[in-house]
C-alpha positions as CSV (number, residue, x, y, z in Angstrom):
1,M,8.3,0.6,-24.8
2,N,5.0,-1.1,-24.1
3,S,3.0,2.1,-23.3
4,P,-0.4,1.6,-21.7
5,T,-3.4,1.9,-23.9
6,L,-6.7,3.4,-22.9
7,S,-7.9,-0.2,-22.3
8,D,-4.9,-0.8,-20.1
9,I,-5.7,2.3,-18.0
10,K,-9.3,1.2,-17.7
11,E,-8.1,-2.2,-16.5
12,L,-5.8,-0.5,-14.1
13,E,-8.6,1.5,-12.7
14,I,-10.7,-1.6,-12.2
15,T,-7.8,-3.4,-10.5
16,L,-7.2,-0.4,-8.2
17,R,-10.8,-0.1,-7.2
18,A,-10.9,-3.9,-6.3
19,M,-7.6,-3.4,-4.4
20,R,-9.2,-0.5,-2.6
21,Q,-12.2,-2.5,-1.6
22,D,-10.0,-5.3,-0.3
23,V,-7.9,-2.9,1.8
24,L,-11.1,-1.3,3.2
25,D,-12.4,-4.7,4.1
26,A,-9.2,-5.6,5.8
27,I,-9.2,-2.4,7.8
28,R,-12.8,-3.0,8.8
29,V,-11.9,-6.5,10.0
30,H,-9.0,-5.2,12.1
31,L,-11.0,-2.4,13.6
32,S,-14.0,-4.7,14.4
33,S,-11.7,-7.3,16.0
34,S,-10.1,-4.6,18.1
35,G,-13.4,-3.1,19.3
36,D,-12.7,-4.0,22.9
37,D,-11.1,-1.4,25.1
38,E,-7.4,-2.0,25.6
39,P,-7.6,-3.3,29.2
40,H,-10.3,-5.8,28.2
41,R,-8.2,-7.0,25.3
42,L,-5.2,-7.3,27.6
43,A,-7.2,-9.4,30.0
44,N,-8.5,-11.6,27.2
45,H,-4.9,-12.3,26.1
46,I,-3.8,-13.0,29.6
47,A,-6.8,-15.3,30.1
48,D,-5.8,-17.2,27.0
49,G,-2.4,-17.8,28.5
50,D,-0.5,-15.0,26.8
51,S,1.8,-12.9,28.9
52,P,1.2,-9.1,29.2
53,A,4.2,-8.6,26.9
54,E,2.7,-10.9,24.3
55,A,-0.6,-9.0,24.5
56,A,1.2,-5.7,24.1
57,F,3.0,-7.1,21.1
58,L,-0.2,-8.2,19.6
59,S,-1.6,-4.7,20.1
60,D,1.5,-3.1,18.5
61,N,1.2,-5.7,15.7
62,D,-2.4,-4.7,15.1
63,L,-1.4,-1.0,14.9
64,A,1.4,-1.8,12.5
65,L,-1.0,-3.8,10.3
66,L,-3.5,-0.9,10.3
67,H,-0.7,1.6,9.5
68,H,0.4,-0.6,6.5
69,E,-3.2,-0.9,5.3
70,Q,-3.7,2.9,5.5
71,S,-0.5,3.4,3.5
72,D,-1.7,1.0,0.9
73,L,-5.0,2.8,0.8
74,A,-3.3,6.1,0.3
75,A,-1.2,4.7,-2.6
76,I,-4.3,3.3,-4.2
77,D,-6.2,6.5,-3.8
78,A,-3.3,8.5,-5.3
79,A,-3.2,6.2,-8.3
80,L,-6.9,6.6,-8.8
81,K,-6.6,10.4,-8.6
82,R,-3.8,10.2,-11.2
83,I,-6.1,8.3,-13.5
84,E,-8.9,10.8,-12.9
85,F,-6.6,13.7,-13.8
86,G,-5.4,11.9,-17.0
87,V,-1.9,11.2,-15.8
88,G,-2.3,7.6,-14.7
89,G,0.4,5.4,-16.1
90,I,2.8,8.3,-16.5
91,C,6.2,8.3,-14.7
92,I,6.4,11.1,-12.1
93,E,10.1,11.3,-12.7
94,C,10.7,11.4,-16.4
95,G,7.1,12.0,-17.7
96,E,7.3,8.9,-20.0
97,P,4.6,6.2,-20.0
98,I,5.0,3.5,-17.5
99,P,4.9,0.2,-19.4
100,A,1.7,-1.7,-19.1
101,P,3.3,-4.9,-17.8
102,R,4.8,-2.8,-14.9
103,L,1.3,-1.3,-14.2
104,R,-0.2,-4.8,-14.1
105,A,2.5,-6.0,-11.7
106,A,2.5,-2.9,-9.5
107,P,-0.8,-1.0,-10.1
108,T,0.3,1.9,-7.7
109,A,3.7,2.4,-9.4
110,L,4.6,6.0,-9.8
111,T,7.7,5.5,-11.9
112,C,9.0,3.5,-14.8
113,L,11.5,0.8,-14.1
114,E,14.5,2.9,-15.2
115,C,13.6,5.8,-12.9
116,Q,12.7,3.4,-10.1
117,A,16.2,1.8,-10.4
118,R,17.8,5.2,-10.4
119,L,15.9,6.3,-7.3
120,E,16.8,3.1,-5.5
121,Q,20.4,3.5,-6.4
122,Q,20.4,7.0,-5.2
123,A,18.8,5.9,-1.9
124,A,21.4,3.1,-1.5
125,T,24.2,5.6,-2.1
126,Q,22.9,8.1,0.4
127,H,22.3,5.3,2.9
128,A,25.9,4.0,2.5
129,A,27.3,7.6,2.9
130,A,25.4,8.1,6.1
């Protein structure tokens, strides 16, 4: 297994901090672009030729984007905390090191590929049974 080295973990931390800044910037952009009160935003959309339904969708879409960005931020913060506590790069399921290539591909990964595959299989089985 290609266990992460101290250098890999430091690289991971740098990547996560850059990702965190990107997400914070995206959140700031979304919040600043939605600074108008809702009726004013609705009026702007209607004035631009959008129907009220389209304006409502855009508002829901903005909320969905913000929710997604907040989820990303929480995952990044959790990964940074794991590094801070000395368990960054360790699978939360089996306790084995997460291979460095997986961490480079998915910096917020909590599990190794084997455990992730098992968890996904369990979820698919539970979904099929429901």
